[in-house]
N, CA and C atoms as an extended XYZ file, in Angstrom:
309
Properties=species:S:1:pos:R:3:atomname:S:1:resname:S:1:resid:I:1 pbc="F F F"
N       181.177       21.147      -59.527 N   MET     1
C       180.709       22.031      -58.833 CA  MET     1
C       180.289       23.087      -60.043 C   MET     1
N       179.026       23.685      -59.559 N   THR     2
C       178.522       24.574      -60.603 CA  THR     2
C       178.722       26.050      -59.982 C   THR     2
N       178.862       26.912      -60.788 N   THR     3
C       179.150       28.187      -60.248 CA  THR     3
C       177.676       28.983      -60.747 C   THR     3
N       177.216       29.782      -59.805 N   ALA     4
C       176.073       30.381      -60.157 CA  ALA     4
C       176.439       31.926      -60.884 C   ALA     4
N       175.951       32.055      -61.982 N   ALA     5
C       176.165       33.373      -62.756 CA  ALA     5
C       175.649       34.489      -61.984 C   ALA     5
N       176.159       35.665      -61.849 N   PRO     6
C       175.756       36.696      -61.104 CA  PRO     6
C       174.559       37.285      -62.030 C   PRO     6
N       173.616       37.801      -61.118 N   PRO     7
C       172.422       38.214      -61.601 CA  PRO     7
C       172.720       39.621      -62.619 C   PRO     7
N       172.150       39.390      -63.717 N   ILE     8
C       172.399       40.756      -64.491 CA  ILE     8
C       170.987       41.730      -64.240 C   ILE     8
N       171.439       42.993      -64.082 N   ASN     9
C       170.450       44.106      -64.113 CA  ASN     9
C       169.966       44.532      -65.174 C   ASN     9
N       169.042       43.671      -65.745 N   ASN    10
C       168.354       44.259      -66.813 CA  ASN    10
C       167.007       45.091      -66.968 C   ASN    10
N       166.685       45.462      -65.520 N   THR    11
C       165.492       45.958      -65.344 CA  THR    11
C       165.377       47.596      -65.814 C   THR    11
N       166.685       48.027      -65.653 N   GLN    12
C       166.415       49.547      -66.287 CA  GLN    12
C       166.472       49.369      -67.631 C   GLN    12
N       167.203       48.586      -68.278 N   PHE    13
C       167.444       48.484      -69.827 CA  PHE    13
C       166.031       48.145      -70.328 C   PHE    13
N       165.441       47.240      -69.778 N   SER    14
C       163.915       46.858      -70.385 CA  SER    14
C       163.003       47.878      -70.155 C   SER    14
N       162.825       48.801      -68.902 N   VAL    15
C       162.309       49.917      -68.876 CA  VAL    15
C       162.463       50.941      -69.650 C   VAL    15
N       163.507       51.268      -69.760 N   ASN    16
C       163.909       52.187      -70.801 CA  ASN    16
C       163.675       51.839      -72.225 C   ASN    16
N       163.716       50.536      -72.601 N   MET    17
C       163.291       50.203      -73.946 CA  MET    17
C       161.731       50.282      -74.112 C   MET    17
N       161.021       49.898      -73.158 N   THR    18
C       159.714       49.863      -73.080 CA  THR    18
C       159.010       51.337      -73.191 C   THR    18
N       159.668       52.211      -72.309 N   THR    19
C       159.160       53.394      -72.477 CA  THR    19
C       159.563       54.108      -73.855 C   THR    19
N       160.719       54.073      -74.403 N   LYS    20
C       160.796       54.482      -75.869 CA  LYS    20
C       159.839       53.816      -76.913 C   LYS    20
N       159.598       52.679      -76.677 N   SER    21
C       158.563       52.146      -77.630 CA  SER    21
C       157.324       52.566      -77.492 C   SER    21
N       156.844       52.616      -76.267 N   GLN    22
C       155.479       53.219      -76.164 CA  GLN    22
C       155.509       54.772      -76.560 C   GLN    22
N       156.399       55.566      -76.486 N   GLU    23
C       156.540       56.899      -76.844 CA  GLU    23
C       156.444       56.818      -78.329 C   GLU    23
N       157.382       55.904      -78.965 N   GLN    24
C       157.349       55.800      -80.378 CA  GLN    24
C       156.071       55.410      -81.028 C   GLN    24
N       155.450       54.463      -80.538 N   SER    25
C       154.120       53.857      -80.901 CA  SER    25
C       152.846       55.056      -80.807 C   SER    25
N       153.101       55.703      -79.602 N   LEU    26
C       152.263       56.959      -79.543 CA  LEU    26
C       152.508       57.992      -80.629 C   LEU    26
N       153.667       58.343      -80.842 N   TYR    27
C       153.946       59.157      -82.053 CA  TYR    27
C       153.433       58.953      -83.496 C   TYR    27
N       153.573       57.488      -83.634 N   GLN    28
C       153.236       56.904      -84.733 CA  GLN    28
C       151.619       56.805      -84.830 C   GLN    28
N       151.021       56.469      -83.658 N   SER    29
C       149.425       56.353      -83.901 CA  SER    29
C       148.916       57.734      -84.034 C   SER    29
N       149.557       58.786      -83.242 N   SER    30
C       148.942       59.938      -83.605 CA  SER    30
C       149.041       60.561      -84.805 C   SER    30
N       150.394       60.257      -85.446 N   GLY    31
C       150.349       60.801      -86.888 CA  GLY    31
C       149.454       60.065      -87.819 C   GLY    31
N       149.354       58.696      -87.494 N   ALA    32
C       148.249       58.041      -88.486 CA  ALA    32
C       146.797       58.555      -88.116 C   ALA    32
N       146.461       58.850      -87.027 N   ILE    33
C       145.047       59.531      -86.713 CA  ILE    33
C       145.194       60.935      -87.246 C   ILE    33
N       145.896       61.587      -87.462 N   VAL    34
C       146.087       63.015      -88.032 CA  VAL    34
C       145.762       62.892      -89.689 C   VAL    34
N       146.501       61.731      -90.114 N   ALA    35
C       146.441       61.514      -91.658 CA  ALA    35
C       145.092       60.842      -91.981 C   ALA    35
N       144.555       60.084      -91.064 N   ALA    36
C       143.199       59.759      -91.361 CA  ALA    36
C       142.129       60.715      -91.333 C   ALA    36
N       142.209       61.831      -90.266 N   ILE    37
C       141.567       62.786      -90.259 CA  ILE    37
C       141.684       63.705      -91.674 C   ILE    37
N       142.693       63.878      -91.935 N   VAL    38
C       142.980       64.684      -93.367 CA  VAL    38
C       142.176       64.093      -94.391 C   VAL    38
N       142.531       62.782      -94.433 N   VAL    39
C       141.981       62.059      -95.738 CA  VAL    39
C       140.350       62.062      -95.591 C   VAL    39
N       139.929       62.037      -94.352 N   GLY    40
C       138.450       62.098      -94.323 CA  GLY    40
C       137.941       63.281      -94.682 C   GLY    40
N       138.669       64.442      -94.277 N   VAL    41
C       137.988       65.720      -94.609 CA  VAL    41
C       138.036       65.918      -96.033 C   VAL    41
N       139.166       65.446      -96.593 N   ILE    42
C       139.143       65.565      -98.170 CA  ILE    42
C       138.250       64.969      -98.959 C   ILE    42
N       137.716       63.571      -98.434 N   ILE    43
C       136.822       62.790      -98.850 CA  ILE    43
C       135.437       63.612      -98.750 C   ILE    43
N       135.241       63.967      -97.617 N   ILE    44
C       133.803       64.884      -97.406 CA  ILE    44
C       133.704       65.883      -98.296 C   ILE    44
N       134.910       66.897      -98.493 N   PHE    45
C       134.822       67.942      -99.410 CA  PHE    45
C       134.372       67.488     -100.794 C   PHE    45
N       135.134       66.368     -101.170 N   THR    46
C       134.877       65.880     -102.617 CA  THR    46
C       133.525       65.314     -103.015 C   THR    46
N       132.877       64.890     -101.678 N   VAL    47
C       131.456       64.293     -101.877 CA  VAL    47
C       130.562       65.601     -102.073 C   VAL    47
N       130.962       66.455     -101.263 N   VAL    48
C       130.130       67.904     -101.157 CA  VAL    48
C       130.021       68.425     -102.496 C   VAL    48
N       131.295       68.560     -102.963 N   LEU    49
C       131.651       69.204     -104.179 CA  LEU    49
C       130.726       68.375     -105.630 C   LEU    49
N       130.771       67.165     -105.540 N   LEU    50
C       130.123       66.651     -106.503 CA  LEU    50
C       128.605       66.584     -106.273 C   LEU    50
N       128.094       66.691     -105.063 N   ILE    51
C       126.697       66.721     -104.912 CA  ILE    51
C       126.272       68.242     -105.486 C   ILE    51
N       126.934       69.044     -105.306 N   LEU    52
C       126.653       70.511     -105.586 CA  LEU    52
C       126.692       70.581     -107.221 C   LEU    52
N       127.682       70.052     -107.880 N   LYS    53
C       127.843       70.011     -109.369 CA  LYS    53
C       126.561       69.322     -109.999 C   LYS    53
N       126.188       67.995     -109.416 N   THR    54
C       125.062       67.535     -110.138 CA  THR    54
C       123.805       68.205     -109.807 C   THR    54
N       123.577       68.960     -108.486 N   TYR    55
C       122.543       69.683     -108.220 CA  TYR    55
C       122.383       70.753     -109.219 C   TYR    55
N       123.565       71.462     -109.485 N   ASN    56
C       123.529       72.640     -110.293 CA  ASN    56
C       123.240       72.410     -111.788 C   ASN    56
N       123.906       71.170     -112.331 N   ARG    57
C       123.431       70.544     -113.600 CA  ARG    57
C       122.042       70.301     -113.602 C   ARG    57
N       121.611       69.581     -112.763 N   ARG    58
C       120.130       69.380     -112.642 CA  ARG    58
C       119.094       70.652     -112.820 C   ARG    58
N       119.553       71.610     -111.992 N   MET    59
C       118.557       72.811     -111.800 CA  MET    59
C       118.854       73.618     -113.436 C   MET    59
N       120.166       73.682     -113.845 N   ARG    60
C       120.272       74.276     -115.103 CA  ARG    60
C       119.330       73.457     -116.298 C   ARG    60
N       119.478       72.333     -116.274 N   VAL    61
C       118.656       71.416     -117.345 CA  VAL    61
C       117.215       71.767     -116.928 C   VAL    61
N       116.748       71.903     -115.822 N   LYS    62
C       115.264       72.129     -115.604 CA  LYS    62
C       114.791       73.528     -116.262 C   LYS    62
N       115.782       74.493     -115.688 N   ARG    63
C       115.307       75.848     -116.263 CA  ARG    63
C       115.443       75.994     -117.580 C   ARG    63
N       116.384       75.097     -118.596 N   GLU    64
C       116.291       75.324     -119.884 CA  GLU    64
C       115.107       74.381     -120.534 C   GLU    64
N       114.411       73.510     -119.951 N   LEU    65
C       113.728       72.607     -120.489 CA  LEU    65
C       112.165       73.283     -120.043 C   LEU    65
N       112.062       74.077     -119.039 N   GLU    66
C       110.827       74.848     -118.810 CA  GLU    66
C       110.429       75.617     -119.955 C   GLU    66
N       109.030       75.732     -120.006 N   PRO    67
C       108.484       76.618     -121.066 CA  PRO    67
C       108.890       78.126     -120.807 C   PRO    67
N       108.980       78.826     -121.683 N   LYS    68
C       109.573       80.315     -121.733 CA  LYS    68
C       108.106       80.975     -121.255 C   LYS    68
N       108.028       81.790     -120.493 N   THR    69
C       106.862       82.505     -120.055 CA  THR    69
C       107.057       83.981     -120.956 C   THR    69
N       106.011       84.431     -121.383 N   ALA    70
C       105.843       85.735     -122.079 CA  ALA    70
C       106.423       86.996     -121.015 C   ALA    70
N       107.351       87.578     -121.656 N   LYS    71
C       107.770       88.759     -120.585 CA  LYS    71
C       106.860       89.769     -121.135 C   LYS    71
N       106.666       90.836     -120.141 N   PRO    72
C       105.963       92.261     -120.289 CA  PRO    72
C       106.734       92.866     -121.208 C   PRO    72
N       106.132       93.632     -121.920 N   ALA    73
C       106.717       94.537     -122.991 CA  ALA    73
C       107.444       95.677     -122.237 C   ALA    73
N       108.559       95.914     -122.839 N   MET    74
C       109.120       96.822     -122.207 CA  MET    74
C       109.124       98.170     -122.777 C   MET    74
N       108.858       99.231     -121.807 N   PRO    75
C       108.760      100.494     -122.332 CA  PRO    75
C       109.758      101.235     -123.484 C   PRO    75
N       109.463      101.938     -124.556 N   PRO    76
C       110.354      102.416     -125.336 CA  PRO    76
C       111.469      103.297     -124.589 C   PRO    76
N       112.621      103.406     -125.283 N   ALA    77
C       113.556      104.184     -124.867 CA  ALA    77
C       113.252      105.712     -124.697 C   ALA    77
N       113.972      106.445     -123.956 N   LEU    78
C       113.795      107.918     -123.899 CA  LEU    78
C       113.715      108.603     -125.025 C   LEU    78
N       114.602      108.321     -125.866 N   GLY    79
C       114.686      109.091     -127.199 CA  GLY    79
C       113.679      108.640     -128.061 C   GLY    79
N       112.959      107.667     -128.062 N   GLN    80
C       112.022      107.297     -129.222 CA  GLN    80
C       110.805      107.742     -128.644 C   GLN    80
N       109.901      108.385     -129.343 N   ASN    81
C       108.525      108.862     -129.276 CA  ASN    81
C       108.437      109.416     -127.755 C   ASN    81
N       109.015      110.654     -127.826 N   SER    82
C       109.048      111.178     -126.473 CA  SER    82
C       107.717      111.883     -126.322 C   SER    82
N       106.854      112.114     -127.035 N   ASN    83
C       105.561      112.614     -126.785 CA  ASN    83
C       104.500      111.370     -126.864 C   ASN    83
N       104.766      110.388     -126.695 N   SER    84
C       103.854      109.108     -126.676 CA  SER    84
C       103.267      109.056     -125.264 C   SER    84
N       102.142      108.492     -125.081 N   LEU    85
C       101.629      108.316     -123.635 CA  LEU    85
C       101.938      107.070     -122.963 C   LEU    85
N       102.761      106.422     -123.601 N   SER    86
C       103.316      105.115     -122.914 CA  SER    86
C       104.322      105.328     -121.916 C   SER    86
N       104.857      106.637     -121.822 N   GLN    87
C       105.839      106.899     -120.677 CA  GLN    87
C       105.258      107.023     -119.505 C   GLN    87
N       105.794      106.524     -118.320 N   HIS    88
C       105.354      106.487     -117.099 CA  HIS    88
C       105.435      108.136     -116.513 C   HIS    88
N       104.274      108.516     -116.075 N   PRO    89
C       104.384      109.834     -115.468 CA  PRO    89
C       105.381      109.751     -114.085 C   PRO    89
N       105.875      110.899     -113.780 N   THR    90
C       106.880      111.034     -112.772 CA  THR    90
C       106.129      111.896     -111.681 C   THR    90
N       106.211      111.549     -110.434 N   VAL    91
C       105.512      112.204     -109.464 CA  VAL    91
C       106.599      112.821     -108.593 C   VAL    91
N       106.342      114.242     -108.302 N   THR    92
C       107.462      114.760     -107.582 CA  THR    92
C       106.985      115.073     -106.123 C   THR    92
N       107.606      114.707     -105.117 N   PHE    93
C       107.087      114.951     -103.761 CA  PHE    93
C       107.847      116.262     -103.262 C   PHE    93
N       107.047      117.213     -102.813 N   ILE    94
C       107.672      118.384     -102.219 CA  ILE    94
C       107.221      118.152     -100.797 C   ILE    94
N       108.150      118.242      -99.975 N   PRO    95
C       107.884      118.140      -98.534 CA  PRO    95
C       107.493      119.507      -97.772 C   PRO    95
N       106.481      119.519      -97.096 N   VAL    96
C       105.947      120.795      -96.514 CA  VAL    96
C       106.326      120.702      -95.125 C   VAL    96
N       106.772      121.941      -94.888 N   ASP    97
C       107.409      122.237      -93.410 CA  ASP    97
C       106.153      122.157      -92.535 C   ASP    97
N       106.077      121.460      -91.595 N   ILE    98
C       105.204      121.393      -90.469 CA  ILE    98
C       104.984      122.418      -89.655 C   ILE    98
N       106.216      122.903      -89.304 N   HIS    99
C       106.310      123.913      -88.373 CA  HIS    99
C       106.379      125.482      -88.952 C   HIS    99
N       105.475      125.452      -90.100 N   MET   100
C       105.261      126.807      -90.469 CA  MET   100
C       104.457      127.804      -89.627 C   MET   100
N       104.779      128.911      -89.416 N   GLN   101
C       104.192      129.895      -88.720 CA  GLN   101
C       102.808      130.502      -89.345 C   GLN   101
N       101.848      130.258      -88.656 N   SER   102
C       100.524      130.911      -89.374 CA  SER   102
C       100.595      132.428      -89.326 C   SER   102
N       100.039      133.056      -90.320 N   ARG   103
C       100.038      134.402      -90.382 CA  ARG   103
C        98.893      134.962      -89.923 C   ARG   103
């Protein structure tokens, strides 16, 4: 005669383990997603920085290689040749009161 083994109630144990493993995998995957986003942002910032550095270098070289244009002559300082005609005349504006009473 064979005796039947009593059925073991593993349903609660397996459901509990499945829930924990699902929660654990969700936490792990969310951590991996956050890490991937952080790494992606760092890579984007690095690429933008390198592009700006090369652009700045090219513009500086371009400015240095351009022919220099003649700059207009600077007027002499105030202390030198105070009687010369090269000084700019000053214009003084005196506002007139519009509401003056007529006499």
